[in-house]
BABA-489118 format. One record per atom (N, C-alpha, C): y negated, x, z. Coordinates in steps of 0.02 Angstrom, whole numbers, padded with zeros to 5 digits, always signed. Layout:
% BABA-489118
YXZ ...
END
This chain:
% BABA-489118
-01659-00759+00614 -01627-00694+00615 -01555-00702+00588 -01541-00656+00539 -01474-00658+00509 -01422-00630+00556 -01366-00661+00556 -01314-00641+00603 -01291-00567+00580 -01267-00529+00629 -01240-00463+00616 -01178-00468+00577 -01170-00417+00531 -01108-00413+00493 -01047-00396+00544 -00991-00426+00525 -00930-00412+00563 -00882-00371+00519 -00876-00305+00539 -00838-00253+00498 -00768-00257+00527 -00722-00257+00477 -00649-00258+00496 -00623-00189+00466 -00585-00156+00511 -00556-00090+00491 -00490-00102+00454 -00476-00056+00407 -00412-00061+00371 -00355-00056+00421 -00303-00089+00408 -00240-00082+00451 -00211-00015+00442 -00229+00024+00389 -00199+00095+00383 -00237+00145+00422 -00296+00124+00452 -00337+00168+00491 -00303+00191+00554 -00261+00155+00583 -00222+00177+00639 -00269+00162+00703 -00278+00217+00740 -00316+00211+00800 -00381+00184+00794 -00400+00138+00841 -00468+00106+00841 -00522+00155+00836 -00521+00214+00866 -00571+00260+00866 -00565+00314+00809 -00517+00301+00760 -00508+00350+00706 -00578+00359+00668 -00595+00421+00654 -00662+00435+00622 -00668+00413+00548 -00610+00416+00513 -00615+00406+00439 -00580+00341+00425 -00610+00286+00430 -00584+00223+00415 -00620+00186+00369 -00584+00148+00324 -00616+00103+00277 -00629+00036+00314 -00692+00013+00307 -00709-00054+00336 -00732-00098+00287 -00720-00166+00299 -00736-00220+00250 -00773-00275+00288 -00823-00301+00255 -00858-00360+00284 -00878-00402+00221 -00895-00463+00237 -00920-00508+00185 -00993-00531+00202 -01030-00545+00151 -01097-00566+00161 -01121-00600+00098 -01144-00666+00109 -01170-00706+00052 -01126-00700-00010 -01061-00710-00003 -01016-00709-00056 -00992-00645-00087 -01019-00588-00055 -01005-00520-00080 -00956-00487-00036 -00917-00439-00061 -00870-00397-00016 -00913-00330-00006 -00917-00312+00054 -00947-00248+00073 -00898-00196+00100 -00900-00136+00076 -00857-00085+00095 -00896-00026+00123 -00874+00008+00175 -00898+00069+00199 -00850+00111+00233 -00864+00173+00235 -00827+00218+00278 -00852+00228+00344 -00815+00232+00397 -00841+00224+00468 -00881+00284+00482 -00865+00343+00451 -00905+00401+00470 -00973+00407+00429 -00985+00356+00386 -01051+00350+00347 -01068+00276+00343 -01081+00244+00404 -01091+00172+00404 -01155+00147+00366 -01199+00196+00352 -01260+00173+00313 -01249+00169+00238 -01190+00197+00213 -01176+00195+00141 -01130+00137+00133 -01157+00084+00105 -01116+00021+00095 -01113+00004+00017 -01050-00007-00006 -01037-00027-00071 -01028-00105-00073 -01070-00134-00116 -01065-00210-00122 -01037-00226-00191 -00989-00270-00190 -00958-00293-00252 -00933-00367-00244 -00913-00392-00301 -00883-00461-00299 -00813-00457-00276 -00792-00510-00234 -00722-00506-00211 -00671-00503-00266 -00682-00531-00321 -00634-00528-00382 -00630-00457-00406 -00685-00420-00407 -00682-00349-00432 -00646-00309-00381 -00655-00318-00316 -00618-00281-00264 -00541-00294-00270 -00526-00360-00280 -00452-00381-00285 -00425-00341-00348 -00459-00341-00403 -00432-00307-00462 -00426-00234-00450 -00468-00202-00411 -00462-00131-00395 -00402-00115-00356 -00394-00158-00304 -00333-00155-00260 -00270-00163-00300 -00267-00213-00344 -00208-00219-00386 -00194-00163-00428 -00244-00131-00458 -00241-00074-00500 -00213-00012-00459 -00246-00003-00399 -00221+00056-00359 -00149+00044-00335 -00133-00013-00319 -00063-00026-00299 -00011-00015-00350 -00027-00039-00411 +00015-00034-00469 +00020+00040-00491 -00035+00077-00484 -00030+00148-00505 +00002+00190-00455 -00004+00173-00390 +00027+00213-00334 +00102+00195-00336 +00123+00139-00354 +00199+00122-00353 +00234+00140-00417 +00199+00148-00473 +00229+00159-00536 +00275+00219-00534 +00336+00214-00548 +00382+00270-00557 +00407+00291-00486 +00387+00262-00437 +00409+00279-00367 +00477+00238-00353 +00534+00270-00355 +00598+00232-00343 +00600+00200-00273 +00565+00224-00224 +00567+00194-00158 +00521+00131-00153 +00476+00120-00201 +00433+00067-00198 +00465-00003-00209 +00517-00001-00248 +00548-00067-00264 +00512-00100-00319 +00462-00063-00351 +00428-00093-00408 +00437-00049-00467 +00435-00075-00528 +00437-00030-00582 +00373-00030-00624 +00359+00022-00655 +00298+00020-00694 +00304-00024-00756 +00251-00046-00781 +00257-00092-00839 +00293-00059-00895 +00337-00096-00930 +00374-00071-00984 +00435-00028-00967 +00446-00018-00900 +00508+00025-00885 +00568-00023-00882 +00623+00013-00889 +00684-00027-00885 +00719-00013-00819 +00760-00063-00794 +00797-00048-00731 +00849+00001-00751 +00863+00044-00699 +00919+00091-00710 +00987+00056-00699 +01037+00079-00738 +01101+00053-00739 +01154+00088-00692 
END
């Protein structure tokens, strides 16, 4: 019998019982993602692809945000 998957909630989910949480597990070298309110819908991807998505989202979210401490590619520091 295969061991049960261990799902980890995102640290941004807050309360343990929050209904809309992103959860992550690994199985046979794949990264699995699901939303806690739809646990039967599971997205399976390679860990490298998930890491690339996270890098892209972080770069896009912080581009041009002066409070982020990061600059978008090609931007110049302000004088």
